[in-house]
C-alpha positions, 0 to 999 in steps of 0.5 A, a space after each residue: 711897272 714899279 721897280 721894288 727893292 727891299 731895303 734895310 729895316 724891312 722897307 720896300 722901295 718903289 723907285 718908279 712912277 706908277 703907269 696909269 692903269 696899274 694903280 689898283 694892282 700896285 696899291 694892293 701890293 703895297 697894302 699887303 706889304 704894309 700889313 706885314 710891317 714893311 715900310 713903303 717908300 715911293 718916289 712921292 716920299 723920297 728922291 728914289 725915282 729911277 728910269 727904266 730906260 737906258 741913256 744914250 751912253 748905256 746903249 752905246 756901251 751895250 752895242 760896243 760889247 755885243 757888236 750886232 750885225 743888225 739893229 732894229 730899234 723897238 719900243 717908242 714913238 717913231 721919233 724915238 726909233 729914228 733917234 735910236 737908229 741914228 745913234 746905232 749908225 753913228 757907232 758904225 752899225 750901218 744895217 739899221 731898220 726902222 719898223 712900225 707896228 704891223 711891219 713884217 720884217 724879213 731878216 734873210 735871205 738877202 738884205 733885210 726888208 719889210 715884205 708885208 703889213 699885217 693888221 694891228 691893234 688892241 683886242 678885247 674878249 667880248 662874250 665869246 668873241 675877240 673884237 677890236 677895242 676900237 670897234 663901233 660896238 665897244 665905243 658904244 658900250 663905253 659911252 653907255 657905261 658913262 652916259 647911260 641909255 634911254 628907250 622911247 616907245 611912241 605910238 602915233 595916231 593917223 594925225 601924227 600925234 601921240 595916240 597914248 602917253 609915250 613910254 620912256 625907259 631910262 637905263 643907268 641914270 639916277 632919276 628921282 621921285 620928282 615926277 621926272 619920268 612923267 616929265 620925259 613923257 611930256 617932253 616927248 609929247 610936246 616935241 612931237 606936237 610942235 612939229 609941222 604936219 608934213 614933219 609928223 608924217 616923216 618917221 625920221 623927223 619924229 624920231 629925232 624930235 623925240 630923241 633930242 627931247 629926252 636927251 635935252 631933258 636929262 641933260 638939264 636934270 642929271 647932266 647926262 645926254 644918254 644914248 637914246 633909241 626911239 621905237 615908232 608905231 604908226 597905224 597900218 592901212 
């Protein structure tokens, strides 16, 4: 978060560094101020950076004034929490509990203790559902947004060879007009034809050969290896 202070001469001083992910919002604010004739000063322009985190002496002064009955360090990695607890103990506050995300701390009655752990993590709204940001579907979505996707429909004859030209649909990748789509069809046909007869009788081996052929070709042409699905159709009976 940026700390903003209005200085003399209609200047806005952004004294903290921008936390990654907040750039657009902060730049939008700075542009709005600039349109009103306000001078923008950041830590990149002048030596104005200050930390939003207190030093050890400041924390010690706070505790001496508040005299808390118990100290529960928050915000930071485990090593930061441990150091915070050691500082509190050195000041004479023996009741110090170090807890981590998911720890349920009971403050009373009796001595404070961690009584349970609860699930934690970042959540995202996906349509009508609330899902974990680390769920497999969300990871796949991020990969698709970066590398695109491809779908292959492959119809085989009784000999295990393509009975018709393979159909390849590419999603989210810039294929030019240089016959690249036809080149994907040819790459799939060639990959399947190169398999042995026993391998052509194995659905998974045929699918993997087609999948790799598409990914390899697109990797050479556009520098991407998209998520690729293969639909295989064989004659019945």
